N, C-alpha and C positions, 0 to 999 in steps of 0.2 A: 476525442472519445474513442474513435475507431482504433487509434494506435494503442490506447490503454486496453481495450477489449482484446486486441490481438496479443498483447503481452500476457493478459490473464489466461487466454486459451493455451499459451505455450508454457505456462507456469508449472514447475515441477510439483509444487504444493497442490495445485488443482488436479494434476495427473495422479498424485498420491491418493487424493480423495476418490477418484474413479477406481483406482486399484483396490482400495479398501472396500468400496461398495460392491465391486464385481466379485472379488474372491470371497468376501464374507457372505454375501447373498448366495453365492454358489454353494458354499458349505451348508448354509441353512436349507437351501432347496434340496441338496443331496440328502440331508438328514430326513427331510419330509418324504422324499422319494423312497428312501430305504424303508421307512416305517410303513408306507403304503404298499411297497413291493411285497413285504412279508405279511403285513396285517390285513390288506384289502384285496390285493390281486388274486389270491387263491379262491376268494369267495365271490368277488364281483369284478371281473376283468374289465367290463364295460365302464364302470364307475372309476376304476383305477386309471384308465386311459383318458377319461374325461378330465379328471383332476390333473393328471400328468401334463395335459396340454397347457394348462394355465401356469403350472410350475415352470415348464420349459419356456413358455412365452416370456414370463417375467425375467428369466435369466438371459435369453437371447436378445430380447428387445433393448437391453442396456447398450448393446453394441450397435443396434439399429439407431438408437438415440444419437450416438456419436456421428453417424453418417447424416442423419436427417436434420437434427437440431443443432448439434455442436459445430459441425463443419459446414452445414448448409449445402451439402452436396446435392446434385440434381440428377435424377434418373428419368430418361425418356424411354417409354416402352412402345414398340411398334407391334400391334396385334390387331387382327380383324375383330369386328364387333361380334361375329359368330363365335370365334374362339374365346373371346373375353367372357362370354356368358357362362362358360364352363369352368373358368378359373375359380378355385376355392370351392367347387361343387362336386369334385370327383377325385378318386385316387389317381396319382400321376407318377410316371417315371420321367425324371428330368435328364436330358442329355445336353450338356453345356460345355462350351470351350473353356479350357483351363489355362488362361493366358496371363492373368494379372494377379498381383498380390491381394487385391481387394475383390476378386470375382465372387468369392463365397459371401462376402458382406453385401455386395450389390444384389446378389441373389436373395439374401435374407430380407433386404429392403423391399424387394418385390413381393416376397412371400408374406411379409407383414401387411402389405397393402391389400392383399386378397384374402387375408384371414387364415393363413395356414402356417404361420411361423412356428407355433408351438408343436406342430406335427411334421416339421421338416426332419427328414432322416437321410441317411447316406450309407453307402458301402464303405466300411472303414477297416483298417488293420486291427487285429484282435488286441494288440498290446495297448491301444489307446484307451480301452475301457478301464484300465487300472490307474489312469491319471486323474488326480483329484479335480473337482469341479466339473470341467467340461467333459472329461472322459466318463466320470461316474454318471453325470446327467445323461449322456448318450446311452450308457449301459441300461439304466432304468427306463429310458425312452425306447428301448428295443430297436436300436440301430442294427444293421446287418454287419456283424463283425466277421471278417474272413481270416483264414490262416495261410493263404497263398499256396494251398495244396488243392488242386482242382477236384479230386475225388471227395475230399471233405467239404470244400466250399460249395460244390454243387448241391450237396445234401442240405447244407446250412441255408443256402439261398432259397431252395424250395420250401423248407420249413418256415423260415422267417418271413418270406413274402406272403405265405398263407396267413400267418399271424397278422401282418400289416393290413392285408385285405379285409380282415375282420374288424378293423377299427370303426367306431361309430361315426367318426368325422373324417373328412378327406385327409389323406396323407400324401406328401410329396417326397419322393425318394430319389436322391441324386446319384447318378452313375457317371463318373468321370471316365469316359471311354478312352481318352488319351493316356490314362494311367498315372500321369504326373504332370506337373506344371511345365508349360512351354519355356524352354531356354534355347539359346543358339546352339549350344553343344548337343542337346538332345535332338534338336531339329536336324542337325547335320547327320546324326546317326539314323534318324527317321528317313531322310532323303536317300541315304545310302542303301538302307533296307529296301525302299521302294524301287530303286533302280535295279538292284540285284534280282528282284522278282518280277520286273516288268509291270509294276503298279504305277498308278498316277501319283506323281509327287505333289505334296501339299506345301504351300508357301507359308501358311500362317498357323498350321496345326501339326501335331504329330499323327502319324498313321494310327487310327484307332485300333484297339485290341477288342475283339468281338466276343470272346468266350464268356465273359460275365453277362453280356447282353443276351446272348442266345440261351444261356442257362436260366436267365430270369424270365424270358419271354413266355414260355408255356404257362407260368403261374400268373402272368399279368393279362394274358389274352382274354378279352371279353369282360374284364373286371376293372380295367383302368385305361387311361390314355397315355400317350407320350407327349411331352412338351419339349420341342426342340428350341433351345435358347442360344442365341448368338449375342455375345457381349462385345461391344466395341468402345474403346476410349481413344480419342485422337492422340497420335504420336507427338504432336506439337503442343499438347495441353500445357498451359503454364504451371499447373500443379500436377506433379507425378502421382499416379494412382497407388499410393502406399498407405498402410495403416498408420504409420508415423505422421504423415501429413494430415490425415483425418483427425488423429488425436490432438494435433496442434491447431485444429479448427480451420484447416485450409480446404476449401471446397473443390471437389472434382465433379466432372460432368461425364456421365456414362449413358450409352445408348444400348438398348436391349431389344432384339427382335425375337418374338415369341410365336411359335406355330404349334397348333395342336394336331396330333396324328393319332387317330383311333388305332388301337392295337389289332383290331380285326382286319385292317387293311394291309398288315405286314405279311410277308411270305411265311408259310408254315414250315418249310424245310429249313434245317439249321444252316446249311451252306448258303441258301438264298437269303436268309435273314442276315447272315454275316455280310454278304455282298450289299444288301440294303444299307447296312450301317456304313460301309465304305463309301457308297454313293452319297449318303447323307453328308458325310464329312467333306466330300468333294464340293458339294453345293455350299456347305458352310464356309469352305475356303474361298469360293468365289464371292460370297457375301462379304467376308472379311476383307478381301482384296478390294472390292468395290468401296467399302467403307473408308479404307485408307487412301484410295485413289480419288474417289469422287465425293467423299464426305457423307455418303449414305449407303445403306445395304442393297439398294435396288438398281442403280444406274448401270453397274457393270455385271449384274447377275441376272438370272432368269426368275427371280422372286418377285411376285406382284407387289407393287408399292402400297404401303399402308400409312395411315396418318399416325402421328406421334401423340402419345398421352403423357403428360408431365405428372409424375407421381408426387402427391402432396404429403407432407409429414402428418402423422396422426397424433392427437393429443395423448393417446394411451401410452406411447413410449416416453413422452415427457413426464407424465404423471408417475409412471412406474419408476423412472430414474430418480425423480425427486423423492419419492417415498423411500426407496432403498437408501438414499443418502441420509435422510432424516433418521432412519432406524439403525443405521450402521455407523456412519461417520461421526455424527454428533455425540452419541453415547460413548464411543470409543475415544474420541478426543477429550471429552469431559473426564473420563476415567483416567486417562493418561496424565492430564494436567493435575487432577486431584491427587494422584499418587506422588507427583513431583512436589506439590505444595505441602503434602503431609510428610515429606521426607522419606517416603517408601521407595528408595532409589532402586532396589532390586526389582520391584514390580514395574517401576517406570522403565527400567532397562529392558525387561522382558517384553513389555508392551511396545516400546519403540522398535525393538528388534523385529517383532511380528509385523509391524506396519512397514518397516523397511523391506522385509521379506516379500510382502505383497507387491511393493513397488518393483523390486528386482524381478519378481515373477512376471509382471506385466512387461517390463523391458525385454526379458528373455523371450516371452511369447511373441512380441512384435518382431524381435530379431529373427526368430525362426520362420516368420511369415515372409521374410524378404526373399525375392527371387534368387539373389546371390547365395542364399542358404538352402536352396531347394536340394532335394536328394539327387543322387546321380542315377537313380532308377530310370531306365529308358535311354540313358546316354550311351550305352554300349550296344553293340549289334545284337539283334534278336536272333534266336536260334530257329524259330519256326516262322510260320506264315502270318505272324501278327496276331495269332489267337493264343498266345502262350500263357497268358495270365488273366486273372480277374482284375477288376479295377477298383481302386479305393479312393477315398475322399480325404481331403485335408480341411479341417474346420478352423474355427477361430483360434488363432495363435498356435496352430499345430505344426506349421512347416509342412512338408510333404508327408502324407500319411504313410507312404511306403517305408519310411525309415524312422518315423517318430511315433508317436506324437513326440478334428475334424476341427458349406455354403461352412 
């Protein structure tokens, strides 16, 4: 029975059903978002954002379903009881290492458990907003889209964060301070950069770029907190942490250390805030080194030990996924078969081509998420002191946001 279930999970036909559900629901949700954007937001921004939360949750949680229920992956979160009380109760700027193909998805799993998945946002490259489904969803959800021009982006950040801080429910905003996903080539360039400037070299991270952080901080101070998130997955894990493995129902085990930092405790001066960020990543590097050396974040670092909380799947993601499959896959399959039986071969060909396009889009999206397909951004020498650009996020199926298309 276990062998049969494994075959089913790796079936192309089942994966096609996922693709149909995901992209069709995405277009339906995009349509609803568009109607609300022009018909409701100008008159009642608060209600628009309330409804928008549930639309985004319904879209994003289909991917959380794959991690939680389909693959049976496990997430252990290390967080103090005091910090846990604030999770899902306040606006947050997330600072997370960008190491794995699945780090954004693991982040979404945690966000879903604390009730903020529908209000997850990120700094992203402007071009992403034009991509159907995920890009359009992010556009209507008021992500922070940047142009990689500091003068323009500084104004965008200030304006957009003020909007986000007015949300009626907690928003979690992700800033990838490393700017791009970790690869060996980029790490070599990062180490060279650090040596040339007398900076501390990092073993498991890229030197963070601080300009986006320092530009954001004045608008966050006193109105939100920072969550420092460190994600670790064992190098000798029997299942590699890839989206493809999760789609095939293979479980991964991830460990996440979470620490809350009030923005009021950060330095006021820009240079001091930038150095605070550099020191934070030195500590994160010690934690990651401890994880890979000792099997935990604490033994080889100066971080106080915390107990692990095993995140449990929630029924909401399962019900949501089942509902979308019922309202998308079943009617579309019925219509396709009916056109074939009625001899309407042109309609059958059009429908079959559309379904195949959905499947190919899914395969393409997964391919773009692979580390081997990551952008070369950050692999060349930097021209300044590491503060040269703002930082952007890659999301579901996006590849690296620096060159494409977004936790």
